[in-house]
C-alpha positions as CSV (number, residue, x, y, z in Angstrom):
1,M,84.0,4.3,-12.1
2,R,84.8,7.0,-9.4
3,V,86.1,9.1,-12.1
4,A,83.2,8.6,-14.3
5,A,81.0,9.8,-11.4
6,L,83.0,12.7,-10.8
7,I,83.1,13.9,-14.5
8,V,79.3,13.5,-14.7
9,V,78.9,15.8,-11.4
10,F,81.4,18.3,-12.9
11,L,79.5,18.5,-16.2
12,A,76.2,19.0,-14.5
13,A,77.6,21.6,-12.2
14,C,79.1,23.6,-15.0
15,G,76.0,23.1,-17.4
16,G,74.6,25.8,-19.7
17,Y,70.9,27.3,-19.5
18,G,69.5,25.0,-17.0
19,G,67.5,22.6,-19.3
20,G,64.6,20.8,-17.5
21,S,61.2,20.1,-18.8
22,G,60.9,24.0,-20.1
23,N,58.5,24.8,-17.4
24,E,60.6,26.4,-14.9
25,G,63.6,28.7,-14.6
26,I,66.8,27.4,-13.2
27,P,69.8,29.5,-12.1
28,D,72.7,28.9,-14.6
29,A,75.7,27.3,-12.7
30,G,78.2,29.7,-11.8
31,A,76.2,32.9,-13.0
32,D,73.6,34.9,-11.4
33,V,71.2,34.5,-14.4
34,V,67.9,32.5,-14.5
35,T,67.4,31.0,-18.0
36,I,63.7,30.2,-18.7
37,G,63.0,27.3,-21.1
38,W,60.2,28.5,-23.4
39,S,58.7,25.8,-25.6
40,L,55.3,24.4,-27.0
41,A,54.9,22.5,-23.9
42,A,53.8,25.8,-22.4
43,Q,50.7,25.3,-24.4
44,G,49.4,22.6,-22.0
45,T,51.6,23.5,-18.8
46,P,52.1,27.1,-18.5
47,V,55.8,28.2,-17.3
48,T,55.7,29.5,-13.7
49,T,59.3,31.0,-12.8
50,T,60.1,32.8,-9.5
51,I,62.9,35.0,-9.2
52,D,64.6,37.6,-6.8
53,A,64.2,41.2,-7.9
54,G,67.4,42.3,-9.8
55,V,68.3,38.8,-10.9
56,P,68.6,38.7,-14.5
57,V,66.5,36.6,-16.6
58,R,66.3,35.2,-20.3
59,W,64.3,32.8,-22.3
60,H,65.6,29.7,-24.1
61,S,63.7,28.1,-26.9
62,T,64.1,24.6,-25.9
63,D,62.1,23.1,-28.7
64,G,64.3,24.9,-31.5
65,Q,61.2,27.0,-32.8
66,A,61.1,30.7,-32.9
67,H,58.9,32.3,-30.0
68,T,58.4,35.5,-28.4
69,V,58.0,36.7,-25.0
70,T,55.1,39.1,-25.0
71,P,53.9,40.9,-21.9
72,N,50.0,40.3,-21.1
73,T,49.9,44.2,-19.9
74,T,52.7,46.6,-19.8
75,P,56.3,45.2,-19.2
76,P,57.8,43.7,-17.2
77,P,58.9,41.6,-18.9
78,N,59.9,43.3,-21.8
79,A,59.0,41.9,-25.2
80,V,61.8,39.8,-26.7
81,D,62.0,37.4,-29.6
82,V,63.7,34.2,-28.9
83,S,64.9,32.5,-32.3
84,G,64.6,28.9,-32.5
85,G,67.1,27.3,-30.3
86,A,68.7,30.8,-29.1
87,V,68.4,32.4,-25.8
88,S,67.1,36.0,-25.8
89,A,68.7,39.0,-24.4
90,T,68.9,39.3,-20.5
91,Q,66.7,41.7,-18.7
92,T,66.4,42.8,-15.0
93,I,63.3,43.2,-13.4
94,L,63.6,45.3,-10.1
95,A,59.7,45.8,-8.9
96,P,58.4,42.9,-7.3
97,G,55.1,41.4,-8.6
98,T,53.5,38.8,-10.8
99,Y,53.8,39.4,-14.6
100,S,51.9,37.1,-17.2
101,Y,53.2,36.7,-20.6
102,H,52.8,34.8,-23.8
103,C,54.0,33.6,-27.1
104,S,52.7,36.0,-30.0
105,I,53.5,33.3,-32.7
106,H,51.9,30.3,-30.3
107,P,49.2,32.2,-28.5
108,G,48.4,29.2,-26.3
109,M,51.8,29.4,-24.8
110,R,51.7,31.2,-21.3
111,G,54.0,32.0,-18.6
112,T,53.9,33.8,-15.4
113,L,57.1,35.5,-13.8
114,V,57.0,36.0,-10.3
115,V,59.6,38.7,-8.8
116,Q,60.0,38.7,-5.2
């Protein structure tokens, strides 16, 4: 029983993109990257993620559909495609601020990136 619990803890600590509900960014275990779950769920519950300036960020299509990250004003974030089930290229935002974005394929998907 104890070995099984340790294996579960180990696997959770070594996990990949951070998963979750798709409505938050979670630092990847063992890396200084924040991966934001990006899915159709963002149509009803916009994604809000807070990161420190200079921390790399990327988006992951958690629902297997193709999406985009399109800034509502001039970047950041830079516009990127997020293929179904894939992870976007990583980008680093140095300027603190609050940045809104949406999916150009599914315009109801909305997100906000807060850089501190």
